[in-house]
N, C-alpha and C positions, 0 to 999 in steps of 0.2 A: 043196281049197278054192280059191276064186277070190279072187285079190288085187284089191282095188279099185284103180282107176287114180286117181292124184292129179290132180284137175282144178284148174288154176290159177284162183285167185279173180279175178273181174273187177275192174278198177279202178273205184273209186267214180266215179259220174258227176259229182257235185258236188265238185270238188276244193277249193273254198273252204271248205266245211263240214269236210272232212277236215283242212285246214290249221289252221283255228281250233281244232278238237278237239285237235290235236297241241299247239298253243300252250297251250291250257287245261291239258292234261295236264302239260306242262313246268312251268307256273306252280304247279300243285297240288303237284307233287313238290318243287319248290324251297321252297314255303312249309311243306311237311310236314317238310323237313329242319330248319327253324328253329323250328317250333312247340314241340317238346319243349325246345329251348334257352330260348325265351322263357318257357315255363311254369316251368321250373326257376329262371330269373332272378326271376320274380314271387314264387315261393315263398320264395326266399332273401331278397328285399327285405322281404317281410312278416315273416319270422322275425327279420331284423335290426331292423326297426321295433319288434317286440314286445320284443326284448332291450334295445334302446335305451330304450324306455319304462320297462321294469322297473328298469334301472340308474338312470335319472333319478329315478324315484319313491323308490327305496331311498336314494339319496344325499340327496334332499330330506328324507326321514324321519329320516335320521341327523343332518342339520343341525338339524332341529326338536328332536330329543332333546337335542343339545348345548345349544341355546338354553334349553330347559326346565330342564336341570340348572343352568345359569348363573343363571337367574332364581330357582330354588329356593335356591341358595347365597346369592344377594344378599338374598333375603327373610329367610333365617335370620340373616344378618349384621345386617340392619336390626332384626329383633326383638331380637337381643342388645343392639344399641346403644340401642334404645328402653328396654329394661329397665334398662340401666346408667344412662341419663340420668334415668329416673324415680327410681331409688334416689338419685342425686346430688341431684336436685331436692328429694326428701323430706328428705334430710340438711340441705340449705341452708335449708329452711323450718321446721326443728324449733324449737319454742318455747325449749328449753334453750339452743340455740346463739344465738338472737336475744337472749335475756335476758343471756347472757354478754357479747355484743358491746355491748349497751346499757350494762351495768355498767361496762365498760372505758372507754366514752366519757363516763361520768358522767351518763347519762340516768336519769330516774326516772319513776314514775307521776305524773301531774298531780294537784294537790290539788283543783282545781275545773275544771269543764268549761265552755267558752264555747259558747253556742248562737248562731248567726248566722241571723236570719230571711231568707228569700229571697223576692223579689217573685214573684208568680205569672207564669208564662210567658204571653205574649200570643199567641193563636192566631187565625187568620182563620177564622171560622165561616160565611162566605158560601158558598152552593152554587156549584160551578163544574163546567163540563163539561170533561172531561179533555183533549180535543183542542183546546179553545178557550182554555186557560189562558194561553198565550203572548199571544194577541190581547187577552184581558181585561187582562193585566198592562200591555200597551202603552197601552190607552185608559183605564185607571182612574187614580184619583189616587194619588200615592205615599203610603205610610204616614207618619203623623206621627212625628217623631223622639221617642224615649223620653226623658223628662225625669226625671232623678233629682236627689237633693239636691246632689251634688257634680259639677262639670264639670271635667274635666282639660283644660288648654290648654297 
């Protein structure tokens, strides 16, 4: 068998292109070294963010549960107090108790009742527009003073 003779490769004619190709290859290799590191860092940051969000939401939920239990306990205490005060009010308003206090004070039922007639209330029946009431009161005559039988001086 005939051994092939190794022929040296000719140098590229455009050395500039070869130089930039070598630089590009070096840059690509350098960035390839750090690409996996950056990807791992991004994954770790995303996982950390998810865990942080979970912990925050869980602690918030726990706080809301404690606030709810406090509000329920306060509501139960207020219901108890309202019931107790209603019972106390019913006992204070009882007719038997009031009759006993009146007897101790020497009070009795009246023999006759006095009826006092009241004068009818004076009302202004003139129609008014709601937003012009203030202006109408400024420019209208003042109402006549009410005259009754006795005048206190």
